[in-house]
N, C-alpha and C positions, 0 to 999 in steps of 0.2 A: 414875465420878467421880475415882477415883484416877488413872486413865490420862489423863484430861483435865488433871489437875493436873501430871502428869509432862510432858505436851506443853507446857503453859504455861511451866513452869520452864525447859525446854530452849530454848524460843523467847526467853525473857527473858534468861537468864544466858549463853547461848551465841550463838544466832542474832542476837539484838538487839545484842549487843556488837560482833560482827563487822560487821553491816550498818551500824550507825551509824558505826563506825570507818571503814568503806569510804566512806561519804558524806562524812565529814569530809576524808578524803584527796582525794576528787574536788574538793571546794571549794578545798582548798589548792593542788592542781595548777592549777586555773583561775586562782587568785590569781597564781601564778608566771608563767603565760602572759600575764596582763595586764600584769605589770611587766617583761616581756621576759626571763624566766628569769634575772634578775640574780643573779650570785654574791654581789655586795655586799649585796643585800637579805637573802640567805640567811644570810650571816655576821652582819649587824647584828641580825637577829631571833634568830639561833641563840645569841647570847651569853646570852640569857635562856632561850629555849625548849629548847635542847639539854640543858643541865644538868638541867632539870626532867624531860625525857624519860628521860635516863639514870639519874637518881636513882630514878625510878619502878621501873626494872628492878632496880637495886641493892637497894632496900628489900625488894622481893619475893624476891630471892635470899636475903636474910638470914632472912626469915620462913619460907621453905621449905627452909632448910638447904642451899642451894647455896653452893659455895665460889667466891668472886670471885677469879679469877686475875689479871685486869687490868681497869682502868677508866679511861676518858678522858671527862671530862665535857664538854670542848669543845676542838676543835683546828681550825686553819686550814692549808690547803695540802696536805691528804692527797691522794694521787694519784687515788683513786676518789671523792673528794668527801665522804668520811665525816666528819661533824662530831663524832661521839662514839660510844662503844661500851662495853659491859660484857661481858667474857669470863668465863664461869663453867662449872664442872663440878659433877656431882652423882652420888650413888649410884643407879645405874639399877635397883637392887633395892629401893629404899626407896619405898613408895607415896606418902608425903608429898612426897618430892622430885619424883616423877613428876607428881603433881597440880600442883605448883608451876610446871611448865612453862607451863601455861595462864595462870596469873596473872602470871608474869614476862613472858610474851609480850604480854599486853594491858595491862600496867601503865602505859604512857605515857598512854593515854586515860583510864584510871580515876584514876590519881594526878594527872594534869594537871587533871582535872575537880575533884578535891578542892582543889587549889591555887587554882583559879579561884573556887571557892566561898569559900574563906578570904579571898581578896583582895577579893571583892565585899562580904563581911561587914564587913571592916575599912574599906574606902574608901567604899562605897555602902550603908550599913546600911538605909536606907529602901527602896531598890530590892531589896535582898536579902530583906527582910521580905516585900515584895509577891510576889516570885517563890517563896519557900518556901511561901507560902499556896497558890499554884497547884500546887506540887510535892506538897504534902500531899493536896490534892484528887485529884491524879492517882494517888497511892499508894492512896488509899481506893478508887478505881475498880478498881485492880489487885487489891486484897484481895477485891473482890467476885467474882473469878473471870474466866475468859476470855470475851471477847465481841468482836465485830468493832468495837464502839464504842471499844475501847482504842486502835485506830490513830488515830482522830480525836482522842482525848484526848492522844496523843503529840504530834500536830501542835499541839494547844492549848498544851502545855507549852513546845514550841519557840517558838511565837509569843509567849507570855507572857515567856519569857526574853529574846527580842529586844526586846520593848517595854520591859521593865523596865530594860534596859541603855541603850537610846537615849533613853528619857524622862528619864534621870538626867543628861543632858548639862549641865543648868543648875546642877549642884552646884558646879562650879568645877574647880580643879586636881586634885582627887581623881578626877574622872571621866577626865581626860586621862591620869593615871598608870595607872588601871585599863585604859583603852583601849589604851595602848602595851604594857603587860605582858601583858594578856589576848591581844592580837593575836600577840605573840611566842610565847606558850605554845601557843595553838591551832594556829598554823602548823606547829609541830614536834610535834604529837601523832600524826602519821602513824605507822602501824605498818609497819615495813619487811618485806620478804619473809622475812627471817630471823626476825623477831618472830612472824609468822603461822605459818611452818613449825614453829618451836619449840613454839608453843602447841598446834598440832594434835596433837602426840604425846600430849597428856594427855586429849584429848576422849573417847576410848572409856572410859577409867577414870572420868571425871567423870560421863558419862551413866549408867554402871552404878551409881555411888554415888547419883545422883538417883533412879533407879528403885528401888534397894534401900531407901532411906530412906522413900520414899512407900509402898512395899509393906509394910514393917515397921510403920510408924506407922498406915497406913491399914487394915491387916487384922489386925495383932496387938495393937498398942497404940492402938486407935482412940479411946480416951478423950482422948489428948493430940494427936490428929492435927489438930484445929482450931488449937491453939496453934502447931504446927509449920508449918501452912499460912500462918497469919497472919505468922509471922516471915519465911518465904520470900517471901511476896507483898510485904510491906513493904520488905524488902531489895531485891527486884527492882524495885519501883516507884521507889525512890530511885536505884537504879543507872541505869535507863533514863531517868528524868527528868533526872538529872544529866548523862548523855551528850547528851541533847537540848539541855541548856543549853550544853554545849561546842560543839555544832553552831551554836547561836545566836551564840556568841562568834566562831566562824569567819566569821560575816557581817561582823565588824569588819574582818578582813583583806580580805575580798572587796570591801567598800565602799571601802577604801583603794586596792585594785587598780583598781577602776572609775574612781576619781578620777584616778589616775595615768595610766591609759589615755586618759581624756578630755583631760587636760592635754597629753599627747604628741600627740594628734590636732590640738588647737588650735594647737600650736606647729609642726605639720607634720612631726613626727618619727615 
């Protein structure tokens, strides 16, 4: 039982984050192909999306005691096309700092998701309420432990997120504001090669910590193991459900890309 829980937590907190992040990146690459890899589109969306991306890195740097050496929230005209960056250093002997590498690396998709949630709550409260009900149901299924049905539940959360967004189009100007800002944020949630490489340095330590916590609570302090598991499962459920919502938001950009591609074809360009 303990080792099954360990496997589930690794799948949720590590594999799931990387996998969903990778799918979001694929969707965004397809979007840029649809719009002809336009640098203008990249700049226009990056005005909003890039600062959110970089602030995600910066916030996690502060949480895990990394020193921010230099930060650029948005720039135009860089030779290699870099729109923004956060340069940081840390004490390589400090375990907390090392663990932070993972969270700093994946911060753009996690923090971007948090901003999307806040934005939806402010602009589309009814749609937000509908989606959170679906998210809560998904979290409950995760709390029940690992089963192959969880993958179907993940697709369900993704679908409910997409439906809740597109069904709110009749709200008015609030929907269009959400549409534009959410598209900009989701397009720039991509994890760069440097982000992934940096986060990987913390994985061995994080896996060891997950194993130790489960072994200690599962075999030594078994009376509180249930509470520990519930906390981990609830957190993991909201994390994965939230990332699936970000993936649903990526459909906004993909929809725009498909429309642009169709218009270009109709115009013979």
